[in-house]
KOLZASE-347244 format. One line per 3 residues: number of its first residue (from 1); their letters; for each residue y, x, z of N, C-alpha, C. Coordinates in steps of 0.1 Angstrom, whole numbers. Example, Ala and Ser with C-alpha at 12.3 -4.5 7.8 and 13.67 -1.06 7.14 Angstrom:
1> as> -57 132 78 -45 123 78 -33 132 78 ~ -22 128 71 -11 137 71 0 129 79
This chain:
1> men> 151 -553 34 164 -547 33 163 -531 36 ~ 160 -523 24 155 -509 30 169 -504 30 ~ 173 -494 36 185 -488 37 181 -470 42
4> nsl> 180 -463 28 178 -448 29 186 -442 25 ~ 202 -447 22 208 -441 19 223 -439 29 ~ 230 -427 29 238 -427 39 251 -420 30
7> iim> 264 -425 28 276 -421 22 285 -417 35 ~ 287 -401 31 300 -398 39 310 -394 34 ~ 322 -399 37 335 -394 30 341 -382 37
10> vgg> 341 -372 26 342 -360 28 358 -354 22 ~ 368 -366 18 377 -364 6 388 -355 10 ~ 397 -352 21 407 -344 22 407 -337 33
13> ass> 417 -330 36 420 -320 47 427 -328 57 ~ 425 -331 67 435 -336 77 446 -326 78 ~ 460 -334 76 470 -328 80 476 -322 94
16> rmk> 468 -330 103 470 -327 120 463 -318 121 ~ 451 -315 114 442 -304 117 448 -288 110 ~ 452 -294 98 461 -284 93 469 -276 99
19> rsl> 481 -287 106 491 -282 115 481 -276 129 ~ 478 -279 134 472 -274 147 463 -260 143 ~ 455 -259 132 452 -247 130 458 -235 125
22> ker> 470 -240 118 479 -232 111 484 -221 125 ~ 490 -230 137 495 -225 147 485 -216 158 ~ 470 -218 155 461 -207 161 456 -194 154
25> deq> 454 -203 138 447 -191 130 448 -193 117 ~ 458 -189 109 462 -193 96 450 -190 88 ~ 444 -182 89 431 -178 83 420 -191 81
28> vmr> 419 -195 90 405 -204 96 408 -213 83 ~ 418 -221 76 416 -234 66 420 -229 54 ~ 418 -214 52 424 -208 38 416 -215 24
31> nip> 401 -214 30 392 -217 21 381 -231 25 ~ 386 -233 32 381 -250 40 391 -262 35 ~ 384 -270 21 392 -280 20 390 -292 26
34> hks> 381 -294 37 376 -305 46 373 -299 58 ~ 378 -309 70 374 -306 82 358 -303 84 ~ 351 -310 77 334 -313 80 328 -299 72
37> lip> 336 -287 65 331 -281 65 339 -262 76 ~ 341 -269 84 351 -259 94 336 -255 102 ~ 336 -239 104 324 -237 109 320 -236 125
40> vgk> 312 -243 131 311 -245 145 298 -239 149 ~ 298 -237 160 283 -238 166 280 -219 167 ~ 268 -220 174 262 -203 177 258 -197 162
43> qgr> 258 -204 154 254 -202 138 266 -203 130 ~ 275 -207 133 289 -207 122 284 -216 114 ~ 276 -225 116 275 -236 104 285 -247 105
46> pfl> 288 -251 87 297 -261 86 294 -275 97 ~ 304 -280 101 304 -293 110 295 -303 102 ~ 293 -304 89 288 -310 86 271 -314 83
49> yyl> 267 -301 86 255 -294 85 248 -308 99 ~ 257 -304 109 248 -314 120 247 -329 120 ~ 258 -331 113 256 -348 110 247 -347 101
52> vln> 244 -342 89 236 -344 83 218 -345 87 ~ 221 -335 96 206 -332 102 206 -343 113 ~ 215 -352 118 212 -362 124 208 -371 115
55> ave> 212 -371 103 209 -383 94 192 -379 92 ~ 190 -370 88 175 -366 83 166 -374 98 ~ 171 -367 106 161 -374 118 160 -391 118
58> agy> 172 -397 117 173 -411 112 168 -415 104 ~ 158 -407 95 153 -413 86 159 -418 71 ~ 170 -411 69 178 -407 54 172 -401 48
61> nkl> 169 -405 33 163 -396 24 173 -394 12 ~ 185 -400 11 196 -400 1 208 -397 7 ~ 218 -386 3 232 -383 10 238 -388 -5
64> fli> 250 -390 0 261 -390 -11 278 -387 -3 ~ 280 -377 -8 293 -371 -7 304 -377 -12 ~ 317 -383 -6 327 -384 -15 337 -378 -13
67> tsp> 339 -368 -26 348 -357 -25 360 -360 -32 ~ 371 -351 -28 381 -351 -38 377 -342 -50 ~ 386 -341 -65 381 -336 -75 378 -320 -74
70> dng> 386 -315 -63 385 -299 -61 374 -301 -49 ~ 360 -300 -56 349 -301 -48 340 -289 -48 ~ 343 -279 -52 337 -267 -54 330 -263 -38
73> afq> 337 -262 -29 329 -259 -19 317 -270 -14 ~ 320 -277 -15 306 -291 -17 294 -287 -21 ~ 299 -286 -38 293 -278 -45 282 -269 -40
76> qli> 289 -256 -38 282 -244 -31 272 -247 -20 ~ 278 -257 -12 266 -261 1 256 -266 -5 ~ 254 -276 -19 241 -278 -24 235 -269 -31
79> dqd> 242 -256 -36 238 -249 -46 226 -237 -38 ~ 235 -231 -22 231 -226 -18 223 -231 -4 ~ 217 -245 -2 212 -252 1 212 -245 18
82> vlp> 224 -249 20 231 -251 34 227 -258 43 ~ 226 -274 37 229 -284 43 214 -282 49 ~ 208 -293 57 191 -295 65 183 -302 49
85> agl> 170 -294 52 161 -303 40 155 -314 45 ~ 154 -320 33 150 -337 38 158 -347 30 ~ 169 -342 23 176 -354 14 182 -347 -2
88> evf> 179 -361 -10 187 -358 -20 203 -359 -19 ~ 209 -346 -27 225 -351 -20 229 -352 -38 ~ 239 -361 -34 245 -364 -46 266 -364 -42
91> lav> 270 -356 -53 288 -357 -52 288 -370 -59 ~ 300 -375 -49 311 -386 -59 321 -380 -62 ~ 331 -387 -69 346 -378 -71 352 -390 -68
94> qsv> 364 -389 -57 376 -400 -58 387 -393 -65 ~ 388 -398 -76 397 -394 -87 409 -404 -82 ~ 422 -395 -81 436 -398 -79 440 -409 -94
97> pkg> 443 -420 -92 447 -427 -101 465 -420 -107 ~ 463 -427 -120 474 -417 -128 490 -424 -126 ~ 495 -412 -120 511 -422 -112 511 -419 -97
100> rtk> 501 -413 -93 500 -411 -82 499 -395 -73 ~ 502 -394 -62 501 -380 -59 492 -380 -50 ~ 484 -389 -42 475 -390 -33 462 -398 -38
103> plg> 454 -400 -30 441 -407 -35 444 -422 -26 ~ 438 -429 -29 443 -446 -29 432 -453 -18 ~ 431 -445 -10 423 -449 4 410 -448 5
106> tad> 402 -449 19 392 -453 16 379 -465 12 ~ 387 -471 12 383 -489 7 380 -482 -10 ~ 388 -475 -17 390 -472 -34 378 -460 -33
109> alq> 379 -452 -25 368 -440 -22 354 -444 -22 ~ 349 -456 -16 339 -459 -12 336 -470 -29 ~ 344 -478 -34 345 -483 -48 340 -472 -55
112> qcl> 345 -465 -56 344 -452 -67 331 -444 -66 ~ 327 -447 -54 315 -438 -52 299 -451 -61 ~ 305 -461 -54 294 -474 -62 296 -472 -78
115> dqy> 307 -472 -80 308 -473 -96 302 -457 -102 ~ 302 -450 -98 297 -435 -101 279 -435 -103 ~ 279 -445 -89 264 -448 -89 256 -461 -85
118> pvl> 255 -468 -99 253 -481 -94 242 -485 -88 ~ 234 -479 -86 221 -479 -78 224 -488 -62 ~ 240 -480 -59 243 -485 -45 244 -499 -43
121> krt> 250 -504 -56 254 -518 -58 240 -528 -55 ~ 229 -523 -58 217 -528 -53 211 -524 -40 ~ 216 -519 -35 209 -515 -22 216 -518 -10
124> tft> 211 -516 2 219 -513 17 220 -502 21 ~ 232 -497 22 234 -480 27 245 -484 37 ~ 247 -469 44 254 -464 56 264 -458 50
127> vcn> 274 -463 55 292 -452 54 297 -448 65 ~ 299 -435 67 307 -433 77 316 -419 75 ~ 326 -416 84 335 -404 84 326 -391 84
130> gdn> 333 -377 79 328 -367 79 334 -358 88 ~ 340 -361 96 343 -355 113 343 -360 123 ~ 331 -371 125 328 -375 136 309 -373 138
133> lys> 309 -366 150 292 -361 151 285 -375 155 ~ 280 -382 148 274 -397 150 260 -389 155 ~ 253 -404 164 240 -397 169 232 -404 159
136> vga> 219 -395 161 208 -400 156 204 -415 158 ~ 207 -422 171 203 -436 175 211 -446 169 ~ 229 -444 167 234 -451 159 232 -452 142
139> lmd> 227 -437 141 226 -438 127 208 -446 123 ~ 203 -442 133 187 -453 133 193 -469 132 ~ 202 -473 141 205 -487 145 213 -497 134
142> lrk> 216 -486 123 221 -492 108 211 -492 100 ~ 199 -487 103 188 -489 93 174 -501 94 ~ 179 -508 110 171 -518 111 171 -526 105
145> erk> 161 -533 103 160 -550 98 168 -556 105 ~ 179 -563 98 189 -575 104 189 -586 93 ~ 193 -598 95 199 -610 89 212 -608 80
148> aph> 220 -604 87 231 -604 82 230 -592 72 ~ 240 -592 59 242 -587 51 247 -571 54 ~ 258 -573 63 265 -558 67 264 -558 82
151> ali> 267 -546 88 266 -544 104 277 -528 103 ~ 282 -534 118 286 -518 122 285 -514 135 ~ 286 -503 141 283 -498 153 298 -502 161
154> syg> 295 -509 173 308 -514 182 305 -505 194 ~ 312 -496 196 310 -486 206 319 -493 217 ~ 316 -490 230 320 -494 244 327 -481 247
157> ssg> 341 -487 248 350 -473 250 348 -468 267 ~ 342 -474 272 337 -465 285 331 -455 284 ~ 320 -454 273 313 -447 274 320 -434 263
160> fey> 331 -430 261 340 -417 253 347 -409 266 ~ 348 -399 263 350 -391 273 363 -385 267 ~ 368 -392 258 385 -392 252 394 -398 264
163> see> 408 -394 265 417 -397 272 423 -412 269 ~ 423 -417 276 432 -431 274 439 -431 262 ~ 447 -425 260 457 -424 252 454 -424 234
166> ris> 443 -412 237 436 -407 222 428 -425 220 ~ 421 -431 229 411 -444 228 422 -452 223 ~ 437 -454 227 446 -465 225 446 -462 209
169> kfa> 444 -451 202 447 -449 187 437 -454 181 ~ 424 -457 187 414 -465 181 414 -479 176 ~ 407 -486 165 408 -499 164 397 -502 170
172> vmd> 403 -514 176 395 -523 188 388 -534 178 ~ 377 -542 182 374 -550 174 371 -567 187 ~ 373 -575 177 371 -587 181 354 -592 179
175> iss> 348 -598 189 335 -602 186 329 -615 191 ~ 323 -621 179 324 -636 186 308 -632 197 ~ 305 -646 205 298 -645 217 285 -647 210
178> dgf> 282 -649 193 268 -644 191 267 -632 183 ~ 277 -624 182 277 -607 176 280 -606 166 ~ 289 -612 160 293 -614 149 310 -607 151
181> lke> 315 -598 139 326 -593 139 337 -607 133 ~ 348 -607 144 356 -618 140 371 -609 134 ~ 371 -594 139 385 -590 133 384 -574 138
184> iie> 387 -567 132 392 -553 134 410 -554 136 ~ 412 -549 147 426 -546 153 431 -534 151 ~ 437 -527 142 441 -509 141 453 -512 150
187> kpn> 450 -500 159 465 -498 168 466 -508 177 ~ 461 -516 182 467 -530 190 477 -525 199 ~ 486 -533 198 496 -533 213 491 -530 227
190> ved> 494 -525 234 490 -523 246 486 -534 254 ~ 496 -543 253 495 -556 263 484 -564 257 ~ 479 -561 244 469 -571 241 455 -566 240
193> vpk> 454 -549 243 443 -548 248 433 -555 254 ~ 436 -561 269 427 -567 276 421 -580 270 ~ 428 -588 262 422 -598 255 410 -595 243
196> ykd> 406 -581 243 395 -581 231 384 -574 239 ~ 387 -573 253 375 -570 259 364 -582 260 ~ 350 -579 260 338 -588 257 334 -591 272
199> alg> 327 -602 271 320 -608 286 319 -600 293 ~ 314 -583 295 312 -574 306 325 -564 310 ~ 335 -572 302 347 -564 305 347 -550 295
202> elr> 339 -548 287 340 -537 279 348 -538 265 ~ 355 -528 263 364 -529 248 357 -523 240 ~ 355 -530 228 346 -528 215 353 -518 209
205> vsm> 353 -506 204 356 -497 193 350 -496 181 ~ 355 -495 170 353 -491 156 353 -477 153 ~ 342 -469 150 346 -455 148 342 -455 133
208> nif> 345 -465 128 341 -461 111 325 -457 107 ~ 315 -467 114 305 -463 103 298 -474 106 ~ 296 -481 93 291 -490 86 276 -492 80
211> sfs> 275 -505 80 260 -506 70 267 -517 60 ~ 263 -514 47 268 -526 39 259 -529 32 ~ 260 -541 25 249 -544 10 256 -544 3
214> gee> 258 -531 -10 267 -530 -22 269 -542 -28 ~ 258 -549 -29 262 -560 -40 274 -570 -35 ~ 273 -572 -20 283 -580 -13 294 -573 -9
217> iyp> 293 -562 -7 309 -555 -4 315 -554 -13 ~ 312 -551 -25 318 -545 -41 328 -553 -39 ~ 331 -565 -40 341 -575 -48 353 -570 -39
220> ylk> 351 -568 -22 361 -568 -14 367 -553 -13 ~ 360 -545 -16 365 -530 -19 376 -533 -35 ~ 370 -538 -44 381 -539 -57 390 -544 -53
223> ncp> 394 -555 -45 400 -566 -44 408 -565 -32 ~ 407 -552 -21 412 -546 -13 431 -546 -13 ~ 437 -551 -11 451 -550 -10 456 -535 -1
226> ldp> 468 -531 -9 477 -519 -5 479 -522 8 ~ 475 -512 20 484 -513 30 497 -510 30 ~ 511 -520 32 520 -517 29 527 -505 37
229> qrd> 524 -499 50 528 -485 53 524 -475 46 ~ 509 -472 46 501 -460 41 500 -462 28 ~ 505 -476 20 503 -472 6 486 -470 5
232> eke> 477 -472 7 467 -468 7 453 -483 4 ~ 446 -485 0 434 -492 2 425 -493 12 ~ 422 -496 26 418 -491 38 405 -497 39
235> lpk> 395 -494 41 383 -500 42 383 -508 53 ~ 389 -509 66 388 -515 75 394 -532 73 ~ 406 -531 58 412 -541 57 401 -551 47
238> ava> 392 -542 38 383 -548 28 374 -553 37 ~ 369 -550 48 362 -556 60 366 -565 66 ~ 382 -570 71 388 -579 75 389 -589 65
241> nlv> 387 -590 54 391 -599 42 376 -605 39 ~ 366 -596 41 353 -600 43 344 -612 51 ~ 348 -607 65 349 -614 78 356 -629 78
244> aee> 369 -628 70 374 -640 72 373 -653 58 ~ 366 -644 53 357 -656 43 342 -657 47 ~ 336 -646 55 321 -649 57 322 -647 70
247> sqs> 320 -656 80 325 -655 94 309 -648 101 ~ 299 -648 96 286 -642 103 280 -633 92 ~ 293 -623 86 282 -616 75 283 -599 83
250> vlc> 290 -596 91 288 -585 97 286 -584 112 ~ 274 -579 114 269 -580 128 271 -564 133 ~ 276 -568 147 281 -555 156 267 -550 162
253> mpr> 265 -539 164 253 -533 172 263 -522 180 ~ 258 -527 194 269 -521 204 259 -507 207 ~ 270 -502 211 267 -488 218 276 -483 226
256> seh> 268 -470 237 277 -467 247 275 -453 249 ~ 282 -445 242 279 -432 240 296 -424 237 ~ 296 -408 240 306 -400 235 303 -399 221
259> ipd> 311 -398 208 309 -395 199 319 -383 196 ~ 315 -367 196 321 -357 195 331 -358 179 ~ 339 -352 179 346 -354 161 356 -339 164
262> ltd> 362 -340 153 372 -328 147 386 -339 143 ~ 393 -337 155 407 -342 154 419 -331 149 ~ 417 -318 160 428 -313 158 419 -299 164
265> and> 424 -284 159 420 -273 163 410 -269 180 ~ 418 -275 191 412 -279 198 396 -284 200 ~ 393 -294 191 379 -300 191 371 -288 188
268> iql> 375 -279 179 362 -269 176 353 -265 186 ~ 360 -259 197 351 -253 210 346 -261 213 ~ 346 -275 213 334 -286 219 319 -282 215
271> fkn> 321 -273 201 309 -276 197 302 -261 195 ~ 307 -250 202 305 -239 205 286 -236 210 ~ 280 -246 213 267 -246 220 257 -252 208
274> le> 267 -256 198 251 -261 189 244 -249 186 ~ 231 -250 184 223 -244 176 225 -243 160
């Protein structure tokens, strides 16, 4: 089971980021279609550069970027060799279905990527968000040999530097005693949170970084139902359906560390010291 491919979702700009940037600097977002392209650090490189740099150090050699149809900015990154060397880079486009005004969600994004690059259906790969700076260690963990077809990183919330309010908006996990995912709970009720703590009293959180067997996850992406509130096919729901049918299919790999991310404009300053 060789995992050399990383898929990063960079499909659209966050409305929250757009609102907060507009309040601070209307120019910043004018030509930036996604948060991952916001310039950060001492060199003003796109945020995506640093995530890709970690992927190279973790041993990945193929990168798939899932974009919206308006992906000229990402094509420019590739053409101008802005991203770190060491990866073959491919663009997958998440098209908006006829009759809709917005994309169909993250499960659909991954399905469209696998449809456009069928080789992924025959391999194991890692998939993550484009606005979180996952560590080299986390990316390496998902490349390790394992018996389960799928895996995800289960983060101990005590390792985060976020406020309790922000952590309360993350998805928590119910994990079996032998380390397999039982359930992902999106935005649980506050009174229910304690029951999801593990034997060490740690709350385990999903930050949307997974490794999948393409062949085995594909049917769950294709058959993922629409979320009634968001009207989208969400990847966590596809995973929930998977573990409901195959109880020992998703291995939880524990880590305890902070994950810098770009949620709103105030987060940009957190990356000012990146080289």
